[in-house]
Every structure is written in structure tokens, then in C-alpha cells.
PLY file of the C-alpha trace (Angstrom):
ply
format ascii 1.0
element vertex 368
property float x
property float y
property float z
element edge 367
property int vertex1
property int vertex2
end_header
-4.43 15.98 -3.90
-4.69 13.49 -6.75
-8.51 13.53 -6.68
-8.85 17.31 -6.78
-6.39 18.03 -9.60
-9.15 18.39 -12.25
-10.67 21.27 -10.25
-7.40 22.73 -9.02
-5.35 22.96 -12.20
-7.74 25.24 -14.19
-7.71 27.76 -11.35
-3.94 27.58 -11.04
-3.45 28.05 -14.80
-5.45 31.29 -14.78
-3.23 32.73 -12.06
-6.07 32.81 -9.52
-5.98 31.50 -5.94
-7.79 28.41 -4.66
-8.18 27.32 -1.06
-6.93 23.78 -0.50
-7.58 21.81 2.68
-5.59 18.63 3.27
-5.92 16.04 6.02
-2.39 15.83 7.41
-2.82 13.65 10.50
-5.50 11.39 11.94
-6.07 9.31 15.06
-8.77 6.84 15.99
-11.65 6.23 13.62
-11.16 9.26 11.37
-13.29 9.00 8.21
-10.57 9.88 5.65
-6.83 9.13 5.64
-3.97 11.60 5.63
-3.67 13.09 2.16
-7.42 13.45 1.55
-8.06 16.91 0.12
-10.80 19.42 -0.61
-10.48 22.44 -2.91
-12.57 25.61 -2.86
-12.31 27.67 -6.06
-12.58 31.48 -6.20
-16.20 31.21 -7.39
-17.11 29.06 -4.38
-17.22 25.64 -6.07
-16.05 22.64 -4.03
-14.19 19.51 -5.08
-13.08 16.63 -2.88
-13.96 15.54 0.62
-12.33 15.44 4.04
-14.74 13.75 6.40
-17.83 12.56 4.61
-19.80 15.63 5.68
-19.21 16.53 9.33
-16.33 18.98 8.76
-16.82 20.16 5.21
-18.97 23.17 6.07
-16.52 24.58 8.61
-13.50 23.88 6.42
-15.25 25.47 3.43
-15.53 28.74 5.38
-11.88 28.61 6.38
-10.72 27.79 2.84
-12.74 30.74 1.52
-11.14 32.93 4.19
-7.65 31.74 3.27
-8.21 32.75 -0.37
-8.68 36.31 0.81
-6.04 36.53 3.55
-3.32 34.41 1.94
-2.50 33.01 5.39
-2.41 29.21 5.85
-4.06 27.58 8.87
-3.65 24.30 10.76
-6.93 23.23 12.37
-7.51 20.34 14.76
-10.84 18.53 15.04
-11.96 15.80 17.42
-15.14 14.11 18.55
-18.37 16.07 18.63
-19.50 17.45 21.97
-22.93 18.29 23.36
-22.47 21.87 22.15
-24.78 22.16 19.12
-22.60 24.94 17.68
-19.29 23.06 17.88
-17.66 21.36 14.92
-16.52 17.80 15.49
-16.14 14.33 14.09
-19.16 12.14 14.64
-16.98 9.04 14.28
-15.11 9.86 17.48
-11.67 10.17 15.88
-9.25 13.07 15.59
-8.08 14.91 12.48
-5.71 17.76 11.64
-6.39 19.76 8.48
-3.94 22.15 6.82
-5.72 24.89 4.84
-3.64 26.96 2.44
-3.94 29.41 -0.45
-2.78 27.64 -3.58
-1.63 29.54 -6.65
1.27 29.85 -9.06
3.02 31.97 -6.44
2.65 29.47 -3.60
3.04 26.28 -5.65
4.89 27.03 -8.92
5.64 23.33 -9.51
2.00 22.20 -9.41
1.59 21.40 -13.12
4.86 19.43 -13.20
3.77 17.53 -10.08
0.38 16.82 -11.63
2.04 15.45 -14.76
4.16 13.11 -12.68
1.19 11.97 -10.60
-0.86 11.21 -13.72
2.09 9.28 -15.18
2.52 7.28 -11.93
6.05 8.64 -11.47
6.99 8.62 -7.77
6.84 12.17 -6.40
6.55 13.67 -2.92
5.63 17.13 -1.72
6.91 18.33 1.66
5.04 21.32 3.15
5.76 23.15 6.41
2.51 23.08 8.40
3.81 24.38 11.76
6.81 26.55 12.67
7.75 29.24 15.23
8.38 31.64 12.33
5.05 32.21 10.53
6.69 32.97 7.18
8.02 29.39 7.01
4.49 27.95 7.08
3.33 26.86 3.65
6.82 26.62 2.16
7.24 23.54 0.03
9.71 21.10 -1.53
8.93 18.82 -4.47
10.98 15.65 -4.17
11.71 12.74 -6.50
14.21 9.91 -6.17
17.01 12.11 -7.51
15.79 15.73 -7.53
14.46 18.35 -5.12
12.83 21.64 -6.13
11.97 24.52 -3.82
13.04 25.29 -0.26
11.56 25.17 3.22
13.69 28.02 4.53
17.26 26.77 5.02
19.70 24.33 3.45
19.88 22.34 6.69
16.12 21.88 6.84
15.95 21.04 3.15
18.63 18.36 3.42
17.00 16.68 6.41
13.51 16.68 4.91
14.62 15.53 1.45
16.42 12.55 2.96
13.46 11.52 5.12
10.88 12.20 2.41
12.71 9.89 0.03
12.44 7.16 2.63
8.68 7.68 2.80
8.42 7.87 -0.99
10.26 4.57 -1.37
7.40 2.80 0.40
4.58 5.11 -0.73
3.85 6.50 2.75
2.36 9.87 3.71
3.19 11.30 7.14
3.95 14.35 9.30
7.64 14.64 10.26
8.90 16.69 13.21
12.17 18.64 13.43
13.72 21.54 15.26
13.10 25.00 13.79
16.11 24.67 11.46
15.61 21.00 10.58
17.35 19.57 13.64
16.58 15.90 14.08
15.13 14.59 17.34
13.83 18.07 18.12
10.50 19.87 17.87
9.17 23.16 16.56
8.78 22.47 12.86
6.27 20.03 11.41
6.42 19.00 7.76
3.65 17.15 5.94
5.09 14.75 3.35
2.56 13.54 0.79
3.79 10.63 -1.32
2.30 10.11 -4.75
3.42 6.71 -5.92
1.96 3.25 -6.15
3.35 1.24 -3.23
6.26 -1.04 -4.08
5.35 -4.64 -4.81
6.35 -7.83 -3.06
5.72 -10.98 -5.11
5.82 -14.17 -3.07
5.86 -17.40 -5.06
4.82 -20.47 -3.08
1.65 -20.72 -0.98
3.28 -22.12 2.17
3.36 -21.16 5.84
6.53 -19.12 5.36
4.69 -17.13 2.69
1.89 -16.25 5.11
4.42 -14.92 7.65
6.34 -13.03 4.96
3.13 -11.48 3.62
2.52 -10.00 7.08
6.04 -8.55 7.16
5.70 -7.18 3.64
2.42 -5.49 4.48
3.99 -3.98 7.62
6.79 -2.51 5.49
4.32 -0.89 3.11
4.49 -3.32 0.19
1.57 -4.34 -1.96
1.85 -8.10 -1.44
0.92 -10.76 -3.98
1.06 -14.48 -3.19
1.13 -16.67 -6.29
1.03 -20.47 -6.64
-0.21 -22.80 -9.37
-1.91 -25.05 -6.79
-5.42 -23.69 -6.27
-6.02 -25.78 -3.17
-3.24 -23.88 -1.34
-3.48 -20.43 -2.95
-6.60 -19.09 -1.24
-7.28 -15.66 0.30
-8.28 -17.33 3.57
-4.77 -18.71 4.03
-3.10 -15.36 3.31
-5.22 -12.60 4.87
-2.30 -10.14 4.91
-1.79 -10.37 1.14
-3.38 -7.76 -1.11
-4.05 -10.44 -3.71
-3.70 -14.21 -4.03
-3.18 -15.48 -7.58
-3.56 -19.03 -8.90
-1.07 -19.32 -11.76
2.35 -20.67 -12.61
4.88 -18.23 -11.12
6.86 -17.68 -14.33
3.68 -17.10 -16.33
2.32 -14.57 -13.84
5.71 -12.84 -13.66
5.89 -12.57 -17.46
2.38 -11.11 -17.61
3.17 -8.52 -14.93
6.40 -7.57 -16.67
4.64 -7.09 -20.00
2.07 -4.84 -18.30
4.85 -2.66 -16.86
3.67 -3.45 -13.34
7.18 -4.13 -11.97
9.93 -1.62 -11.26
13.20 -1.15 -9.43
11.44 -1.25 -6.04
9.83 -4.64 -6.70
10.81 -7.51 -4.39
10.53 -11.13 -5.59
10.68 -13.96 -3.03
10.60 -17.54 -4.32
9.63 -19.99 -1.57
8.35 -22.94 -3.61
11.11 -25.53 -2.96
10.23 -27.14 -6.28
12.46 -26.88 -9.40
9.54 -27.01 -11.81
8.18 -23.85 -10.21
11.22 -21.92 -9.04
13.69 -22.44 -11.91
11.48 -20.91 -14.65
10.44 -18.09 -12.29
14.03 -17.29 -11.32
15.22 -17.52 -14.90
12.82 -14.72 -15.80
13.16 -12.73 -12.56
16.93 -12.42 -13.01
16.36 -10.75 -16.39
14.13 -8.04 -14.89
15.20 -4.70 -13.43
13.76 -5.32 -9.97
15.16 -4.45 -6.58
15.56 -7.88 -5.01
15.33 -11.54 -6.00
15.63 -14.10 -3.20
14.94 -17.83 -3.02
14.56 -20.21 -0.10
16.43 -23.48 0.22
19.13 -25.48 1.96
22.78 -25.49 0.90
22.22 -28.65 -1.14
19.09 -27.20 -2.74
21.02 -24.02 -3.52
23.77 -25.90 -5.36
21.26 -27.98 -7.30
19.30 -24.85 -8.23
22.42 -23.09 -9.51
23.21 -26.09 -11.68
19.69 -26.10 -13.12
19.73 -22.35 -13.74
23.07 -22.52 -15.55
21.74 -25.40 -17.65
18.76 -23.18 -18.53
21.14 -20.53 -19.83
21.34 -18.13 -16.86
24.72 -16.41 -16.81
27.03 -16.11 -13.81
26.53 -12.34 -13.98
22.77 -12.78 -13.59
23.24 -15.35 -10.82
25.18 -12.80 -8.79
21.92 -10.87 -8.46
20.29 -13.87 -6.79
20.07 -13.94 -3.01
20.19 -17.60 -2.06
19.53 -18.78 0.57
17.17 -15.91 1.30
17.41 -13.77 4.44
19.99 -12.66 7.01
21.56 -15.07 9.47
19.47 -14.37 12.58
19.29 -17.96 13.75
15.62 -18.03 12.74
13.65 -21.23 13.27
9.94 -20.50 12.87
8.19 -19.11 9.76
7.68 -15.82 11.60
11.35 -15.53 12.54
12.38 -16.46 9.00
10.08 -13.77 7.63
11.81 -11.21 9.87
15.22 -12.31 8.54
13.99 -11.91 4.95
12.48 -8.51 5.68
15.73 -7.43 7.37
17.73 -8.38 4.29
15.34 -6.51 2.00
15.70 -3.38 4.15
19.49 -3.71 4.21
19.60 -4.16 0.44
17.38 -1.14 -0.15
19.35 1.26 2.03
22.85 -0.25 1.85
22.91 -1.52 5.43
25.52 -4.06 6.46
23.25 -6.24 8.57
25.63 -5.97 11.55
24.60 -5.25 15.15
24.62 -1.49 15.65
26.34 -2.00 19.01
29.38 -3.51 17.22
29.62 -0.42 15.01
29.32 2.02 17.90
31.99 0.18 19.91
34.56 1.02 17.24
33.83 4.76 17.32
0 1
1 2
2 3
3 4
4 5
5 6
6 7
7 8
8 9
9 10
10 11
11 12
12 13
13 14
14 15
15 16
16 17
17 18
18 19
19 20
20 21
21 22
22 23
23 24
24 25
25 26
26 27
27 28
28 29
29 30
30 31
31 32
32 33
33 34
34 35
35 36
36 37
37 38
38 39
39 40
40 41
41 42
42 43
43 44
44 45
45 46
46 47
47 48
48 49
49 50
50 51
51 52
52 53
53 54
54 55
55 56
56 57
57 58
58 59
59 60
60 61
61 62
62 63
63 64
64 65
65 66
66 67
67 68
68 69
69 70
70 71
71 72
72 73
73 74
74 75
75 76
76 77
77 78
78 79
79 80
80 81
81 82
82 83
83 84
84 85
85 86
86 87
87 88
88 89
89 90
90 91
91 92
92 93
93 94
94 95
95 96
96 97
97 98
98 99
99 100
100 101
101 102
102 103
103 104
104 105
105 106
106 107
107 108
108 109
109 110
110 111
111 112
112 113
113 114
114 115
115 116
116 117
117 118
118 119
119 120
120 121
121 122
122 123
123 124
124 125
125 126
126 127
127 128
128 129
129 130
130 131
131 132
132 133
133 134
134 135
135 136
136 137
137 138
138 139
139 140
140 141
141 142
142 143
143 144
144 145
145 146
146 147
147 148
148 149
149 150
150 151
151 152
152 153
153 154
154 155
155 156
156 157
157 158
158 159
159 160
160 161
161 162
162 163
163 164
164 165
165 166
166 167
167 168
168 169
169 170
170 171
171 172
172 173
173 174
174 175
175 176
176 177
177 178
178 179
179 180
180 181
181 182
182 183
183 184
184 185
185 186
186 187
187 188
188 189
189 190
190 191
191 192
192 193
193 194
194 195
195 196
196 197
197 198
198 199
199 200
200 201
201 202
202 203
203 204
204 205
205 206
206 207
207 208
208 209
209 210
210 211
211 212
212 213
213 214
214 215
215 216
216 217
217 218
218 219
219 220
220 221
221 222
222 223
223 224
224 225
225 226
226 227
227 228
228 229
229 230
230 231
231 232
232 233
233 234
234 235
235 236
236 237
237 238
238 239
239 240
240 241
241 242
242 243
243 244
244 245
245 246
246 247
247 248
248 249
249 250
250 251
251 252
252 253
253 254
254 255
255 256
256 257
257 258
258 259
259 260
260 261
261 262
262 263
263 264
264 265
265 266
266 267
267 268
268 269
269 270
270 271
271 272
272 273
273 274
274 275
275 276
276 277
277 278
278 279
279 280
280 281
281 282
282 283
283 284
284 285
285 286
286 287
287 288
288 289
289 290
290 291
291 292
292 293
293 294
294 295
295 296
296 297
297 298
298 299
299 300
300 301
301 302
302 303
303 304
304 305
305 306
306 307
307 308
308 309
309 310
310 311
311 312
312 313
313 314
314 315
315 316
316 317
317 318
318 319
319 320
320 321
321 322
322 323
323 324
324 325
325 326
326 327
327 328
328 329
329 330
330 331
331 332
332 333
333 334
334 335
335 336
336 337
337 338
338 339
339 340
340 341
341 342
342 343
343 344
344 345
345 346
346 347
347 348
348 349
349 350
350 351
351 352
352 353
353 354
354 355
355 356
356 357
357 358
358 359
359 360
360 361
361 362
362 363
363 364
364 365
365 366
366 367
């Protein structure tokens, strides 16, 4: 929706109805990801794209129809067939498109959502795209980290979707969630499209070593935008860290200061210091522990940990700040390899984010 706001908002402000088509689910080599949108205005103008051309004509007709009927539609498209009159994806993938009438009546929060999107404030919209009761389809919730506006049809459904949507929003993911008709988990009947509008959380990895390469893969899997940073240009190369979104050659503390000054870090940011070298990690940690980020962890043995604490205290870091430091980094999984260590670090980050205890679930269930 972000790309079509300039065309959508003027229509909405006049009180008119636009037809909006949104890709809600894809499979295979679909041309556009979930969340891609196209808007048809009452005068027939088009903004946005769904498929690069192969579906736009058919969806245009449906969006124009929806403006008149006021009834949303969920359409499924797959690979083209030999039928010259059929509509299909030439790429061979599959795509589901939700087409809805959009107006002040159907989406009263649109301008507030647009303001938050433009300001890069994390926001999610949750829309019912399938339900046994037709009047539920098209109902919407607007969700932030601490608020929810609107309703899908019942308090039970709202509570379930808000909780799950916040999990998606925390990692900047867009997805279709399935529930029972009244929001029952592990059931079917209702499908809700959750569109997350937020930059993905960041994972900053300091130290261009083999553990960093494994952790970059884990971070990418968890939905983080991963940066690997090291002052040693010979080690900090994109070829060595293909899973990282960017590889930066700079002193860690200098890069961290620059990112902080730009406002590019927030409470979801994860900082992992893997350098094993006091001249790199002490200045970086000294600064990191002053920032309002979600997690600061550092690798090292017990002896290295004690030496690092001594150096940080000598640099003026308070005991209160040191309590925010996770050292040594990761959960005790008995990890040996870089890949296993990366899993233990990722597990600790997840536990810290959601308040998990890091215990085997079986041990918890045995007590109940």
C-alpha cells in the first residue's frame, strides 16, 4: 500500500470509493511479493502494479466492479494455460489477490496509517480476506506495538490477531494467518492478511569472522537486516558474508556512533560483538550500552569476560549499564561449531525479545 498512497489518499479525502487490489499470498516464481498493491480510482486511473502486466487488465476490471458493488473479492491466479482467453501468470507462479472497495467508511484510519507509514513508525493492518460469514470479509484492525483500532467481528478474534500481528510487526513480516471463524487458533475458516509497514529490525555484527558468517545467516532467517562491520578490509568483504545485507569496513564504535546519530537504531536493534579484541570491542560496547537498543551481546571465554568487564569499568561504564550486557553471548546449548553457536545466539535473542526462559518446553509441560 505504501506505493499507492499518493493516488489513494486524495480519493479517500473526498469521500469517494477507490478499488484497491493487494497481493496477499504468493507461491513459486510470482512477479511481486505479498503486499504489492494496485489502486483504481473512480475516474478509471490506475496506480501501482501487481504482476508486471499479466494480471493487471483482469484485476482492473474487478477493481472497477468492486467500486460499484461494494463487495470485496479474493481471486486466485496461477500459470497461464493454452486457453487464449484465460488469465494467468506467465512466470509459472501462483498469486492470491484481495480486491476491496476502499473509502472513509471501509477504512476510517487510512490517513492516520499513512502518516505513520511516512514517518517510518511501525504499523500493521489486519484485514479479513476469507470467512464463512460474508459480512466479516473486509473488516480491519490497525495495530501498533501498544494500540489496536477497529474490530474484525469479535473480541476473541481481535485478541488473537492483535497478538500474532505484533509478532509479525516486530520482524517486519507480511503474511496470511489462519484461524477458526471466531479466531480459534489451530483451526480454519477465517483468513487474515497482516501487512506490516516497518523497516525490518537491524542486527549489527562486529567482527568479520566465521562465527559472524553463521550468525548473519541466522539473523537473515529471523527477518533482521544484517550488517557485518570490521575495520580490517581484507576480512570484511561481501563474498565472505553473502547472507548479510551490507558489509562495512570501519571501526565498530565509529560506525555505531554514525548510525546512532542518523537515528538508524531503535529498541528492536540487536548488537553482537564477536571481535575478541579489546581495541575493537571495548569502545563499541562502551557506546552500545548507552543506546536504547534491544540486545547487546559479546563473545568470549570466562577469562576474556572478566578482563573485558575490568576494561569497561576503567573506561567509565557503570555497573547499571553492564547489567544490560549479555556476556558470554548465547544460551547454553552445548554448541561447538560456528553454526551451532549462531543458533544459541539467535535463541537467546528470541528469548529476550519475547520473555522466554530458554528452558526445554517438555520440562514446563511435565509440571502441569
